[in-house]
Each structure stands twice: as structure tokens, then as C-alpha cells.
C-alpha positions in Angstrom: 26.2 16.9 6.7 27.8 18.9 3.8 29.2 17.5 0.7 32.9 18.2 0.2 34.9 18.0 -3.0 38.5 16.6 -3.0 41.4 15.8 -5.3 43.6 12.8 -4.5 47.3 13.7 -4.5 48.2 10.1 -5.4 46.0 9.3 -8.3 44.6 12.7 -9.2 41.0 11.4 -8.8 38.4 14.2 -8.1 35.5 13.1 -6.0 32.8 14.3 -3.7 31.9 12.8 -0.4 29.2 13.4 2.3 31.1 13.8 5.5 30.8 15.7 8.7 33.0 18.8 9.0 34.5 17.2 12.2 35.8 14.3 10.1 36.8 16.1 6.9 40.5 15.4 7.7 39.8 11.7 7.7 38.6 11.6 4.0 40.2 9.0 1.8 40.2 8.5 -2.0 37.5 6.0 -3.1 39.7 4.8 -6.0 43.1 4.2 -4.5 42.4 4.6 -0.7 45.1 7.2 -0.2 44.4 9.6 2.8 44.7 13.4 3.1 43.2 14.4 -0.3 43.3 18.1 -1.1 40.0 19.8 -0.5 38.6 21.8 -3.4 36.7 25.0 -3.1 33.2 24.9 -4.6 31.0 27.7 -5.7 27.4 28.1 -4.7 25.0 25.8 -6.6 23.8 27.4 -9.8 26.8 29.8 -10.0 29.0 27.7 -12.4 32.0 25.4 -12.0 34.5 24.8 -9.3 37.5 26.9 -8.3 40.6 24.9 -7.4 43.6 26.6 -5.9 42.9 30.2 -7.2 46.1 31.9 -8.1 46.9 35.2 -6.4 46.8 38.2 -8.6 49.9 40.3 -9.2 47.9 43.4 -8.5 49.9 45.4 -11.1 47.8 44.5 -14.1 50.9 42.8 -15.7 49.3 39.4 -16.2 46.3 38.1 -18.0 44.4 37.6 -14.6 44.9 41.2 -13.4 44.4 43.1 -16.7 
């Protein structure tokens, strides 16, 4: 079973949980009990921190992310 990372929309708690991929939609926040937390994208172990909602690039080099 994989470990998934989530962020609760209600209380902003970030948490990890060991849950089967078939039940990932049933995850709940361990702090407030709210359902449907936002799933975060994780990077491969040893590669550094987490990426949450990566912003799309403008493609024109006009912003700090694209230049």
C-alpha cells in the first residue's frame, strides 16, 4: 500500500496516510475529520521536498518561473 500526502481544505492540516489506491477518495483529515482532502504530489524519495499545485508556466519567459 502506498503512502499518500494530503492537505485538508477545512483546517489546512498536511498529513500522510497509508491507504490503498482504491480507497484514496475516502481519506479524511486526522485532525478535524473532514473528508475529501486535496492530494499533494510527492517527489521521489531522496530528491527533495514536495510539490503542491505546480503553477503552469507562461511559456513566454515573462515571469520569474519561465525566465
